[in-house]
C-alpha positions as CSV (number, residue, x, y, z in Angstrom):
1,X,12.5,126.1,290.1
2,X,12.5,122.6,291.7
3,X,10.1,122.1,294.6
4,X,10.0,125.8,295.4
5,X,7.0,126.8,293.3
6,X,4.5,125.2,295.7
7,X,5.7,127.5,298.5
8,X,5.5,130.9,296.9
9,X,2.6,133.3,297.1
10,X,1.4,135.7,294.5
11,X,1.4,139.4,295.3
12,X,-1.9,141.1,294.2
13,X,-1.5,143.4,291.1
14,X,2.1,142.5,290.7
15,X,4.4,140.1,288.8
16,X,6.2,139.4,292.0
17,X,5.9,136.5,294.4
18,X,6.7,136.1,298.1
19,X,8.3,133.2,300.0
20,X,7.9,133.0,303.8
21,X,10.6,131.3,305.8
22,X,9.5,129.7,309.0
23,X,6.7,127.5,310.4
24,X,4.0,129.1,308.1
25,X,5.4,126.8,305.3
26,X,4.2,123.8,307.2
27,X,0.5,124.8,307.2
28,X,-1.7,122.7,304.9
29,X,-4.9,123.8,303.2
30,X,-8.6,123.4,304.0
31,X,-11.5,125.4,302.7
32,X,-12.7,126.1,306.3
33,X,-9.3,126.5,308.0
34,X,-8.4,127.5,311.5
35,X,-6.1,130.3,310.4
36,X,-5.7,133.0,307.8
37,X,-2.8,134.9,306.3
38,X,-2.8,138.6,305.9
39,X,-0.5,141.1,304.1
40,X,1.0,143.7,306.4
41,X,2.7,145.8,303.7
42,X,1.9,149.1,305.3
43,X,3.9,148.1,308.4
44,X,6.9,146.8,306.4
45,X,10.2,148.7,306.1
46,X,11.4,149.5,302.6
47,X,13.5,146.7,301.1
48,X,17.1,147.5,300.2
49,X,18.6,145.4,297.4
50,X,22.1,146.3,298.6
51,X,21.5,144.3,301.8
52,X,22.7,140.6,302.1
53,X,19.3,139.7,303.6
54,X,15.7,140.8,303.1
55,X,14.2,143.3,305.5
56,X,10.7,142.9,304.0
57,X,8.0,141.3,306.2
58,X,4.9,141.0,304.0
59,X,2.6,138.5,305.8
60,X,1.4,137.3,309.2
61,X,-0.8,134.3,310.1
62,X,-3.8,134.8,312.5
63,X,-6.2,132.2,314.1
64,X,-9.8,132.4,312.8
65,X,-11.1,130.4,315.7
66,X,-10.0,128.9,319.0
67,X,-7.2,126.4,318.3
68,X,-6.7,123.6,320.9
69,X,-3.5,121.8,321.8
70,X,-3.0,118.9,319.3
71,X,-5.2,120.5,316.6
72,X,-3.7,120.9,313.2
73,X,-3.4,124.5,312.0
74,X,-5.0,124.9,308.5
75,X,-5.4,127.8,306.2
76,X,-7.0,128.1,302.7
77,X,-4.6,128.5,299.8
78,X,-7.4,129.8,297.5
79,X,-8.7,128.4,294.2
80,X,-6.0,130.0,292.1
81,X,-3.2,128.2,293.9
82,X,-4.8,124.8,292.9
83,X,-5.7,125.9,289.4
84,X,-2.2,127.0,288.5
85,X,-0.8,123.6,289.6
86,X,-3.6,121.6,288.1
87,X,-4.4,120.0,291.5
88,X,-7.8,118.7,292.5
89,X,-8.7,121.1,295.3
90,X,-11.2,118.7,297.0
91,X,-8.7,115.8,296.9
92,X,-5.8,118.0,298.2
93,X,-7.5,119.8,301.1
94,X,-6.9,118.5,304.5
95,X,-9.6,117.6,307.0
96,X,-9.3,118.9,310.5
97,X,-7.5,116.5,312.8
98,X,-6.5,116.5,316.5
99,X,-3.8,114.3,318.0
100,X,-3.0,114.0,321.6
101,X,-0.2,116.3,322.9
102,X,1.6,113.2,324.3
103,X,1.7,111.5,320.9
104,X,2.9,114.7,319.2
105,X,5.7,115.2,321.6
106,X,6.9,111.6,320.8
107,X,6.6,111.7,317.0
108,X,7.1,115.4,316.3
109,X,9.8,118.1,316.8
110,X,9.0,121.2,318.9
111,X,9.6,124.3,316.7
112,X,9.4,126.6,319.7
113,X,12.8,125.1,321.0
114,X,14.3,127.9,318.8
115,X,13.2,131.5,318.2
116,X,14.1,134.4,315.9
117,X,15.3,137.7,317.3
118,X,17.9,140.4,316.6
119,X,21.3,138.9,315.9
120,X,24.3,139.5,318.2
121,X,26.3,140.2,315.1
122,X,26.3,143.9,314.2
123,X,24.6,144.6,310.9
124,X,23.4,141.0,310.5
125,X,19.7,141.9,311.3
126,X,18.0,138.7,312.6
127,X,19.3,135.5,313.9
128,X,18.2,132.1,315.3
129,X,18.4,131.5,319.1
130,X,18.0,128.5,321.5
131,X,14.9,128.7,323.6
132,X,16.2,126.1,326.0
133,X,19.5,124.5,326.7
134,X,20.8,121.6,324.6
135,X,23.5,119.0,325.3
136,X,26.2,118.1,322.8
137,X,24.8,116.2,319.7
138,X,21.2,116.8,320.8
139,X,18.7,117.6,318.1
140,X,18.0,121.4,318.1
141,X,15.4,121.8,315.3
142,X,14.3,120.4,311.9
143,X,13.5,122.2,308.6
144,X,12.1,120.9,305.3
145,X,14.4,121.8,302.4
146,X,13.4,122.6,298.8
147,X,15.8,121.4,296.1
148,X,16.9,123.8,293.4
149,X,19.2,123.8,290.4
150,X,21.9,126.3,291.0
151,X,21.8,127.6,287.5
152,X,18.2,128.8,288.2
153,X,19.3,130.4,291.5
154,X,22.2,132.3,289.9
155,X,19.9,134.1,287.4
156,X,18.0,135.7,290.4
157,X,21.0,137.5,291.9
158,X,20.1,140.9,290.4
159,X,16.4,140.8,291.5
160,X,16.4,138.7,294.7
161,X,18.5,137.7,297.8
162,X,17.4,134.1,297.3
163,X,21.0,132.8,296.8
164,X,22.0,134.0,300.2
165,X,19.7,131.4,301.8
166,X,20.6,128.5,299.6
167,X,23.0,125.8,300.9
168,X,25.2,123.9,298.4
169,X,28.6,122.2,298.2
170,X,31.7,123.3,296.2
171,X,31.2,122.5,292.5
172,X,27.7,121.2,292.9
173,X,25.0,122.3,290.5
174,X,22.3,121.5,293.1
175,X,21.3,123.5,296.2
176,X,18.8,123.2,299.0
177,X,16.8,125.9,300.6
178,X,15.7,125.5,304.2
179,X,12.0,126.5,304.5
180,X,11.9,126.7,308.3
181,X,13.8,128.6,311.0
182,X,17.1,127.0,309.9
183,X,17.2,129.7,307.2
184,X,17.5,132.4,309.8
185,X,20.8,131.2,311.1
186,X,23.9,133.3,310.8
187,X,27.6,132.4,310.1
188,X,30.0,131.4,312.7
189,X,33.6,130.7,311.6
190,X,35.3,127.6,312.8
191,X,34.8,127.1,316.6
192,X,32.2,129.9,316.6
193,X,29.8,127.5,314.9
194,X,27.8,125.7,317.7
195,X,25.5,123.5,315.5
196,X,26.0,121.2,312.6
197,X,23.8,119.9,309.8
198,X,22.6,116.4,309.1
199,X,19.7,114.8,307.3
200,X,16.6,114.0,309.5
201,X,14.9,110.6,309.4
202,X,11.2,111.0,310.2
203,X,10.6,107.2,309.8
204,X,13.2,106.5,312.5
205,X,11.6,109.0,314.8
206,X,8.0,107.8,314.3
207,X,8.8,104.1,314.5
208,X,10.3,104.5,317.9
209,X,7.4,106.6,319.2
210,X,4.7,105.5,321.6
211,X,1.1,106.6,321.2
212,X,-1.7,107.4,323.6
213,X,-4.7,105.8,321.9
214,X,-5.8,103.8,318.8
215,X,-6.6,106.9,316.7
216,X,-3.2,108.2,317.3
217,X,-1.7,104.8,316.4
218,X,-3.5,105.0,313.0
219,X,-2.1,108.5,312.5
220,X,1.5,107.3,313.3
221,X,1.2,104.3,310.9
222,X,0.0,106.7,308.2
223,X,3.2,108.8,308.7
224,X,5.5,105.9,308.0
225,X,6.3,105.5,304.3
226,X,9.2,105.2,301.9
227,X,8.6,108.9,301.1
228,X,9.7,109.8,304.6
229,X,12.6,107.4,304.7
230,X,15.7,109.5,304.4
231,X,17.9,106.6,303.2
232,X,15.5,105.8,300.4
233,X,15.2,109.5,299.4
234,X,18.9,110.1,299.3
235,X,19.3,107.3,296.8
236,X,16.8,108.7,294.4
237,X,18.1,110.5,291.3
238,X,18.4,114.2,291.5
239,X,15.8,114.7,288.7
240,X,13.3,112.6,290.7
241,X,13.7,114.7,293.8
242,X,13.5,118.0,291.8
243,X,10.3,116.8,290.3
244,X,8.5,116.2,293.6
245,X,5.8,118.8,294.3
246,X,6.9,119.5,297.8
247,X,10.2,119.6,299.8
248,X,11.3,116.0,299.8
249,X,14.0,116.1,302.5
250,X,14.4,117.5,306.0
251,X,17.5,119.1,307.4
252,X,18.3,118.7,311.1
253,X,20.4,120.9,313.4
254,X,22.5,119.2,316.1
255,X,24.4,120.9,318.9
256,X,28.2,120.7,318.4
257,X,28.7,121.4,322.1
258,X,26.4,122.3,325.1
259,X,24.3,125.3,324.2
260,X,22.7,127.6,326.8
261,X,19.2,128.9,326.6
262,X,19.2,132.3,324.8
263,X,22.4,131.6,322.9
264,X,22.5,132.5,319.2
265,X,23.0,129.5,316.9
266,X,25.6,129.6,314.2
267,X,26.7,127.3,311.3
268,X,29.9,127.7,309.3
269,X,29.1,129.0,305.9
270,X,32.4,127.7,304.5
271,X,35.7,129.2,303.5
272,X,34.5,130.5,300.0
273,X,31.7,132.4,301.6
274,X,34.0,133.7,304.3
275,X,36.5,135.0,301.8
276,X,33.8,136.7,299.8
277,X,32.3,138.5,302.8
278,X,35.7,139.7,303.9
279,X,36.2,141.3,300.5
280,X,32.7,142.7,300.1
281,X,31.7,143.8,303.7
282,X,33.5,146.5,305.6
283,X,33.9,145.0,309.1
284,X,33.7,148.5,310.7
285,X,30.5,149.8,309.0
286,X,29.0,146.4,308.1
287,X,28.2,147.9,304.6
288,X,29.3,146.9,301.1
289,X,33.0,147.8,300.6
290,X,33.3,150.4,297.9
291,X,36.9,149.4,297.3
292,X,35.8,146.2,295.6
293,X,32.6,147.8,294.1
294,X,30.4,144.8,295.1
295,X,27.0,145.7,293.6
296,X,25.1,143.5,295.9
297,X,26.2,140.9,298.4
298,X,25.2,137.6,296.8
299,X,26.7,134.2,297.7
300,X,25.4,130.8,298.5
301,X,26.3,129.0,301.7
302,X,28.9,126.2,301.0
303,X,29.0,123.8,303.9
304,X,31.9,121.7,302.6
305,X,31.6,118.2,301.3
306,X,29.9,115.2,302.9
307,X,26.3,116.4,303.3
308,X,25.2,115.8,299.7
309,X,25.2,112.2,298.4
310,X,28.1,111.7,295.9
311,X,25.7,110.7,293.1
312,X,24.1,114.2,293.3
313,X,27.4,115.5,291.9
314,X,27.9,112.7,289.4
315,X,24.3,112.9,287.9
316,X,24.5,116.6,287.5
317,X,27.9,116.5,285.9
318,X,26.5,114.1,283.2
319,X,23.8,116.6,282.3
320,X,25.8,119.8,282.6
321,X,29.1,121.0,284.0
322,X,29.0,122.8,287.4
323,X,27.9,126.4,286.9
324,X,30.1,129.0,288.6
325,X,28.6,132.1,290.2
326,X,28.3,134.9,287.6
327,X,31.0,137.6,288.0
328,X,28.3,140.3,287.8
329,X,28.1,140.2,291.6
330,X,31.2,142.3,291.9
331,X,30.8,144.3,288.7
332,X,32.2,147.8,288.7
333,X,29.4,150.3,288.1
334,X,30.3,153.9,287.4
335,X,28.1,156.5,289.0
336,X,27.1,158.0,285.7
337,X,25.8,154.6,284.4
338,X,24.7,153.2,287.7
339,X,20.9,153.6,287.2
340,X,21.0,152.7,283.5
341,X,23.0,149.5,284.2
342,X,20.8,148.5,287.1
343,X,17.7,148.9,285.0
344,X,19.2,146.9,282.1
345,X,20.5,144.2,284.3
346,X,17.2,143.8,286.1
347,X,15.3,143.7,282.9
348,X,17.6,141.0,281.5
349,X,17.6,138.9,284.7
350,X,13.8,139.0,285.0
351,X,13.4,138.0,281.3
352,X,15.9,135.2,281.7
353,X,14.2,134.1,285.0
354,X,10.8,133.9,283.2
355,X,12.3,131.6,280.6
356,X,14.1,129.4,283.0
357,X,11.6,129.3,285.9
358,X,10.0,125.8,286.2
359,X,6.3,125.4,286.8
360,X,5.5,128.8,288.2
361,X,3.5,130.1,285.2
362,X,3.8,133.6,283.9
363,X,3.0,135.4,287.1
364,X,5.1,133.2,289.3
365,X,8.3,133.2,287.2
366,X,9.7,136.6,288.3
367,X,11.9,134.8,290.7
368,X,11.1,136.1,294.2
369,X,12.0,139.7,293.7
370,X,12.8,141.4,297.0
371,X,10.7,139.0,299.1
372,X,12.9,137.1,301.5
373,X,12.8,137.7,305.2
374,X,15.7,136.5,307.3
375,X,18.8,137.4,309.3
């Protein structure tokens, strides 16, 4: 499943896995970390597969000691995480580091410039908001993105809301999944969209930054490499990016116009998504429209053309033709056969997912059943 397998977490005594969207995805591993993750299943609302988002909140991150400004937050992934991926745990674990706040403000991006709260759109659940004001074309936030083959995303539609978080382009067989707060953003049609997407260049940011001391300078130099050069990465073959163990690229949000503090942030999901939602969602009740018998609302975000490099389309076309979304999303299900069909479809999708999942192992290939929290 592209780079995504290194971001999922096993659920004890289950063949399911969980993916957390937000800053927790940026926390590295150390045996003696400064934070821990804990399941909060008892406090989570029941998940409804008929919703276009996940309402399941399985995990929180807590500090295990005092954490000072400039100190990296680290948690322990556990020995199984490294064993499944055949990674040397000692080599991969991070040592505790502390960088001056001044240097971090220069080389980093403040994730608290945005926050997640209840959306202003009725029935949309959560949304992403501006914590401060932004000028036109100002950087709002940044999110790493995992790369996925759309054919692997489509097979999860019956058992997961994953596809609703994936960004792609019309006709492309490749998609990207934002792993940070960008994934929490709702749709704004046309002029209602107040932000736009672009690739973020960490090298450009870091090279222009000033540092407070020699130790910080060494840290900044270490951050500069061709692996963080967006121009170099966008020229790589799709297969090379998909083979990378972690999210290779970062997506940036920029303000289309001045944005006030507290304003909800929207991107345009594209005309195909808009047409689909107008058929499947009753605008009055914000529920699935029975007239079109949409089994579940499942559709990728299509942001138009221009974001993806042209060779992403060409390379994929040489290997396989673009895969259209399966028509099962709007399948008519009679009440008498509803439960039978759901069980058969779920069984078939899970089996296919296990065969097509890449690198997750047997326990990790159930394709993120029910475990997406957003919007």
